[in-house]
N, C-alpha and C positions, 0 to 999 in steps of 0.2 A: 805377802811376797810370793810370787808365782815361781814354780820350779822351771828351770831353763830347758828349752827344747834343744835337742842335739842339732837339729836342722829342720827344714820344712818338708823334707821328703817323707814318704810313707814307707814304713819298714815292716818286716815280718819277723817271726821267731827265727827263721832261717838266717836272716841278717844278724839278729841279736846274738846268735851263737858264735859269730865270728868276730865280735867286737872285743877289744882288749879288756882285761879284767880290772884295770886300774880305775876306770870310771864305770859306775853301775847305772843302768837305765831301767825304766819301766816303759812298756809299750801300751798305749791306750788308743785304740782305733788306728794303729799304725804310726802314731806320733811318739817319738822317743823323748821322754822326760828324764833329765838327769836327776838321780836320787840325791837327796841332801847329804851333806857330810855326816859323819858318825854323830849321833845324838849324845846327849849328856849321860854320865854314869847313872844319874837318878832315873833317866828314861829307861835304861837297860834294867835297872833293878826293879822298876815297876813292871816292865814287860815280863821279866823272869818270875816275879812273884805271882802274877796272874797265870802264866803258863804252867808253873809248878802245880798250882791248885787244880787247874783243869786236867792236867796229865794224871795227877794222882786219882782224881775222881773217875777218870775214864780207864784206868788200868784194868785190863782184863776184858774190856769191851772191844768191838771192832773199830771204834773211833780212835783216831790218832791226832795228837797235837803237834804242831810244828811252829818254830820261830824263825824269823828272817835271818839270813836270806834263803828262801826257797821259792823257786819259780812256780807261779800259778798261771797256767795257760788257760785262757777263756775263749774257746773257739765260738764262732757264730753258728756253726752247724757241725758237719763231720769232716771239715777240711783237715789235711795232713798237718802235723805239728809245724813243719817249716812254713806253712802258709798262714798260721794263726797270727793275727795282728794285735793281740792284747795279751801282755804278760806282766803280771804285777808281783810284788814281794811284800805282802802284808806283814805287820809286826808279829802277829799270832794268828794261827788259823787251825781249825779242826775239821777233819774229814772223816765221815762215817762209812763211806762207800769205798772199800779197798780197791775196786776197779779204777778209781780215779787217781790212784797213787802209782807212779812208775819211777824209773831211775832218773828221770829228768825233773821230777817234782810232782806237781798236781796238774791234772787235766780235767777241767770242769769246776763248777762253783763249789767252794767249801761250804760246810754247814754253818760255820761261825767264823767271823773275822773280827780281830781287834786291832785298831790302830791307836797307838799312844801318841798324842799330838805333840808336836814341837812347833816353835814359831815358823820354821822353814817349810813345814808340810801341812799346817792346819787347814789352810784354804783348799789345797789340793785334795786332802782326805775328806773334808766336809762337803765339798761340792762335786768335783769330778769323779772321785772314787765312790762316793755314795751313789751317784746316778749309775755308774758302771755296775756296782754290786747289786743294785736293784734290778737293772736290766738282765743280769745273768742269774737272778733269783737266789742270791745268797740268803739263807734263811734268817740269819741274824748278824747285824753289823754293829759293833760297839766302837765308840769314840771316847777314849779316856783323855780328859783334859787335866793333866797333873797340876799345872799352875793354878787353875781355878778349883781343883778338887771336885770335878763334876764328871759324870758319865752320861753320855747320850746313847740310847739304845734304839736301833732301827730294826724292827721285826717284820718279816715278809707276811703279808696278809693277802693270799692269792697271788697276784702278779705284781703287786706294788708294796712298798713299805708303808706300814700304818703310821699314824701320828707318832713321832718319836717320844720316848719316855726319857725324861731328864731328871737325874737325881744327884745328890751329893755322894761323895765317896765315903759313905757311912754304912755301918751294918753289913748287910750282905745282899747280893744280887744273884738270882737264879738265871742260868742260861737256858732260855726256853727251848732252843734248838737241840740242847744236849741234856736230856733229863738226868738228874743226879749231880749236875755240875753247878756248884754254888761258889761264887767268889766272895771271900771275906775281906772287906776293905781294910781292916786294921793291919793285917799283915802286908798290905800293899802300900798304904799311906805312910807307914813308918820310914819309908825310903825317900819321902819328899821333904 
């Protein structure tokens, strides 16, 4: 199921800032995609279990962990914020460069992004956002498939993602982009 477009017009972050809060959108290449309705409680518990582990491991480091909703602006070059045409809200993200963090959220590619898949967003996250994150050189992109209990990891190798690593949600997984961060799946999967 594809996420609905707001319209066929091209939009910028300047437009986005003036839209009502009742309906949330992500901008990808200027197209506004309606965000799916609130996911299940299990989705949130999985998200928070992962985020808690990452935040605890990064405590005291310059890296910070955020959970949605937080705007991640992905400029093509050095355009002003109002002219940026790509703004996403990943489920979890970590940023190690404090210069990328401001009062509006994040400007520039996070080091690590996690999307917890739901039926309404799976195709969008696995295809459109994967290509977007690769293009903007996100160092590591995780897709957690709660229903299947599978993790797909995309790691940047130069300018492109290497062959994905696919594993069951068992044992533990090291976040290569964030040394010292290891996700222990037992504490995550007990919420499924």
